[in-house]
C-alpha positions as CSV (number, residue, x, y, z in Angstrom):
1,M,94.6,-52.1,22.5
2,V,93.6,-55.6,21.6
3,L,89.9,-54.9,20.7
4,H,90.7,-52.5,17.8
5,R,91.5,-54.8,15.0
6,S,94.0,-52.6,13.1
7,T,96.1,-52.4,16.5
8,R,95.7,-55.9,17.1
9,L,97.2,-56.8,13.7
10,A,100.0,-54.3,14.0
11,L,101.3,-55.5,17.4
12,P,104.9,-57.0,17.5
13,R,105.3,-60.9,17.6
14,S,107.3,-60.5,21.0
15,T,107.5,-58.0,23.9
16,T,111.3,-57.3,22.8
17,T,110.1,-54.2,20.9
18,H,109.6,-51.5,23.6
19,L,106.1,-49.9,23.8
20,A,107.3,-46.6,23.1
21,T,109.2,-47.5,19.9
22,W,106.1,-49.6,18.6
23,L,104.0,-46.6,19.0
24,S,106.5,-44.3,17.2
25,R,106.4,-46.8,14.3
26,N,102.8,-46.8,14.5
27,A,101.7,-43.2,14.9
28,V,98.4,-43.3,13.1
29,L,97.2,-46.0,15.7
30,H,98.8,-44.2,18.5
31,A,97.0,-41.0,17.4
32,G,93.4,-42.4,17.7
33,F,94.0,-44.5,20.7
34,A,92.9,-42.1,23.5
35,A,89.6,-41.6,21.8
36,R,89.1,-45.4,21.2
37,A,89.9,-46.2,24.8
38,K,87.6,-43.7,26.0
39,E,84.8,-44.9,24.0
40,A,85.4,-48.6,24.8
41,A,85.8,-48.0,28.7
42,P,82.1,-48.4,29.6
43,T,82.0,-51.6,27.6
44,I,85.3,-53.0,29.0
45,K,84.1,-52.3,32.6
46,E,81.1,-54.2,32.2
47,G,82.8,-57.0,30.6
48,L,85.4,-57.0,33.8
49,R,82.5,-57.0,36.0
50,F,80.6,-59.8,34.3
51,G,83.7,-62.0,34.0
52,L,84.5,-61.6,37.7
53,R,81.0,-62.6,38.9
54,Q,81.0,-65.5,36.6
55,G,84.4,-66.5,37.9
56,V,86.0,-66.6,34.5
57,L,88.2,-63.8,35.9
58,T,89.7,-63.5,39.4
59,L,92.1,-60.9,41.1
60,E,95.1,-62.5,42.7
61,A,97.8,-60.1,44.3
62,G,96.6,-57.2,42.3
63,A,96.7,-59.0,39.0
64,L,93.8,-60.0,36.9
65,I,93.9,-63.8,36.1
66,G,91.6,-65.3,33.3
67,S,90.5,-69.0,33.4
68,I,89.4,-69.2,29.9
69,G,90.3,-72.4,28.3
70,R,91.5,-73.2,24.8
71,A,89.2,-70.8,22.6
72,R,87.8,-72.5,19.4
73,N,86.8,-69.3,17.8
74,P,89.8,-68.0,15.7
75,E,88.8,-64.3,16.3
76,L,88.9,-65.0,20.4
77,R,92.0,-67.0,20.1
78,E,93.4,-63.9,18.4
79,L,92.2,-61.6,20.9
80,L,93.7,-63.8,23.8
81,T,96.9,-64.2,22.1
82,S,97.1,-60.4,21.6
83,A,95.9,-59.9,25.1
84,R,98.7,-61.9,26.7
85,L,101.5,-60.1,24.6
86,V,100.1,-56.6,25.7
87,G,99.8,-58.0,29.3
88,R,103.6,-59.2,29.3
89,W,104.6,-55.8,27.5
90,L,102.9,-53.6,30.1
91,A,104.2,-55.7,33.0
92,K,107.8,-54.7,31.8
93,I,107.0,-50.8,32.7
94,D,107.3,-50.5,36.4
95,Q,104.9,-47.5,36.9
96,P,101.3,-47.2,35.6
97,S,101.8,-43.6,35.0
98,T,104.3,-44.3,32.5
99,I,102.3,-46.4,30.6
100,F,99.4,-43.7,30.7
101,A,102.0,-41.3,29.5
102,I,103.3,-43.3,26.8
103,L,99.8,-44.1,25.5
104,G,98.6,-40.5,26.0
105,V,95.7,-41.2,28.2
106,E,94.7,-40.1,31.4
107,P,93.6,-42.6,34.2
């Protein structure tokens, strides 16, 4: 979600807005999400593998933990801030299947 600049810029400031509510308010972004996710999946998978191999990412109790320090690059800082928000947002939803259904994607 955060790699797509238009989506990232439209994210709410906090997780008090429910994901489904935000998606209904941003129908154009939601409409293209499944195609963007499918297209980005191979690159994201490779990035995850690279991060795990380099020790920048670790898996702890089923959670992906990043150990990136303070980002100096403004765009990277924006990406990390947005990723934190989306991570907290998705963690509020009990079942991954609910997230997939809300976003309109298949696992």
